[in-house]
Structures are given as C-alpha cells and as structure tokens.
N, C-alpha and C positions, 0 to 999 in steps of 0.2 A: 573356518569351515570344518568345525568338529562334527563328527557323526554321533548322534544319540538316538536311542529308540523313541524319544519323545518328539523328534523333529525330522519328519520324512524329507528325503532329498533325492536328487538324481545327480550322478556324476558321470562324466564321459572323457575318455582319452582317445584321440584319433590320430593315426598316421595316414597322411595323404601323399602318395607317390614319393616316399622318402628313399633317398639313396645315400649310402655312407661308405667312405673310404678310410682305411687304416693304412697310413703310409701311402704306398703305391698300389695297394690292393683294394679293389672294389668288393666289399663284403656282401652288399645287397643293393638292389636297384628297383625303384618304383614300388616300394613296399607300402601297402595300404591295409589298414584294419581299423576296426572301431571296437572299443571296450567300454561297456556300460555297467551300471549298477546291477549287482547280483550275478556278474559273470566272472569266469576265470579263463584266462588264455595262457596255455602252456607253450613256451617257445623251446623247441627241441632242435638238435643238430649236433654234428661233431664238434670237438673242441676247436676253438679258434675260428669258428665259422661266423660269429657275430651275435651270439645270444646276449652276452653281457653288454655289447654295444647298443643293442635295442633298449635295454633297461636304462643305460646311461643317457641315451637320447631322451627317453621318456621322463627321466628325472631332471632334464635340463642341464646336465653336466657337460654334455658335448653338443655340437650343432651338426645337422646333416649337410651334405654337399648340395642337396636339392630336396625339394618337397617341404611340406608343412606338418607341424605337430600341434594339435589343438587340444585345449582343456576347457571343459564346461562344468559348471556347478549350478544346478537348478536352472539350466538353460542359458546361463550367462557366462561370458568368457572369463576364464580364470588363469592361473599360472601354476607351474609345477611346484613351487615352494608352498603354495596354499592347498594343493590338491593331492600330492603324492608323498609317500614315505618310502625310502629305499633301504632294503636290507641287502647289503652287498655280500658277496661270497667271503669277503674279509670282514671279520667281526668289528674291527676298528674301535676297540674298547680302550679306555684310559687305564693303563695297568696299575696306577697308584690309587684308583678309586675303589671303594667297596661297591658291592652290587647295588646297594641302596643309593649311594652317592652318584653312581653312573646314571641311574634312572632319574634321580632328582635333577641332574644336569640336563638331560634331554627333555624333561618336563618343562624346564625353563625355556629351552630352545624352541619347543613347540607351543609354548604358552598353554600347556595342557591343564585341564580341570580334573583329570583322572588321578585318583590316589595311587602313588607309586607302589604302595604295599599291595594293592589289589592286583596290579599287573605282575608283580613278583610271584604272588600266590598262584595266579593262573598258569604260570609257566613252571611251577614246581620248584622255585628257588627260595621259598619262604624261610628255609633253614640255612640260607647262605647270605643273609643280608649284610653281615659285617665282614664277609670274605672279600679280599681284593680280587679284582677281575683277573689279574695275572695268575692267580692260584686256582682258577676254575679249570675244569676239564674242557676239552674241545666241545663236547656235547652241551655242557652247561653254558659255555659262551654263546652257543647258538640259541639256547633257550633265552638267555638274556637279550640277544638280538631280537627275538620274537617279542619280548616284553617291550622293547623300544618301539616296535611297530604299534603295539596296543596303546602305548601312552601317547603316540603321535596324534591320535584322533583323526588322521587323514583318511579320506574315503578310498583312495587308490593305493594299494600296496604293490611295490615292485620288489620281487624276491628272486635272488640269484642263488640257485642250488639250496633251497630252504631246508632240505633234509640232510645236507652234508654233515658228517661226523655224528649223526644222531643214531642212538640205538633204537630198537623196535618201539619202546615206549615213547621215545622222543619223536619218532616219525608219526606215531598215532596222535601225539599232541599237536604237531604241526597241522595235520589233516583237520583235527577238531577246530583249531583256532581259525584256519582258513575258511572252513564251512560256516563258522559263527560270524565271521566278517561279512561274507557275501549274503548270509541270511538276513542281516540288518541293512542291506543295500550297498555294501562296499563292493569294490571290484579288485581283481588281482591279476597282475601280469607277472608270470613266474618262468624263469629259465631253468631247465634241467637237462642232463644227459641221460637220466634214468627214465623209466616208463612213466608217462603222464598218468595221474590219478584222476578218475572221474569223481569229483566232489559234489557236483550238482548237475541238473539237467542242462545248465548253461555253461558246461565245460567244453572248451574248444582247444584245438592244437594247431600250432603254426610250425611247420617243419622247414628248416633252412637247409638248402643244399648248395654245394659249391658252384660258383659261376664259371670256374675254369674247366 
C-alpha cells in the first residue's frame, strides 16, 4: 500500500467509541474521530493524559478496553501494519548501524521501493551516511526517524512529539515534510504538548482533558 504521485488513493483511520485504561486509570472514554487523506489531527493535552496511548492504539500496538479502530485503503478494510508508520518519541535506532544501514534495514522491513539515499538527502543527513546512529546528535536522530517515515511509503503517519530536540531549521523541515505528505494524499495523527501548527486547511486539534 505504497503511496506514489502516480497512483491516487484514499486512506482512512477511524476511532469509534474507543475507551482505554492504563493500569487502574481510565485515560479516555468513548473517543471517536475520523482521519482521512489530506488531513492532520494534532492530539494535545498534559503529560500522561493519553496522547501516546492514542498513537499506540492507532498503530495496533495495544488494544482498547472497548470500541473499534478501523482502517480503510481505497474503500477496503486494511490493517495497521499495511496502512500506518509510527514515529515514536523514542528514536529506537540500532546504535551499531550507520545512517545508511539503518535506513536500508527499514527499507527491507517495509518492502520499500524508495531509494534510501533520497530519503537521507531530504532530511539533510547526506553527509552523515557512514556515521553510526549512536554518534548522531539528538536532532540528527530525529531527522533520521523522519527519513524512516519517508521510506515506509505508508499513507498514515503517526508522530509522537515530532519536533522534539529539533532546532529551528529542524522544526521547519518537519513542517515541510508533513505538508508534502498530506499534499500527496497522506494523513497524519500527531501528538504534541506544544502549540499545534496549522499546516493545511484540513488541520484539526483533539484536546484531551483529565477525567478525574
């Protein structure tokens, strides 16, 4: 389910009356929203309120206590592993890999047809190809995580604090890549504790508040 400019598509992620508990705490109840092609939904709220849990649910990494999470590609039922790519708040890079080896590894995982070098170039790490990921700065690691989203070719991006550890240029890069993704029909669900950025006319905000 790769996305290319030559093959128009529609993608949709839907939460239908989803409730989720962490331990004994109910984080949210009967949460419903729909995210489609060309849209960005920012999830905001205090730390520990459930922003990351929503992303993990959308990625299929955890299951809700109740409710349904649906995935559609071109109007047909899909699955999270075929529809979404998840950029965690933790970079989760293999420290012994070089930048190029890291992306080649994920290209195999995603069965991607995109050239790894083009993704590295887009995130400004073309001069770091042979550097091990453990030797990258925090901002460079986030750039490499963005390249991993690019190489995934998945239509729905799940992003947890996408601008964390980024300098001003890095933050502008994130905005640019997110805008480019939705411009070609992708969708983005992003969690942040910072101010939500309006990146298109289809930018929305979901504010989580404590149930207690």
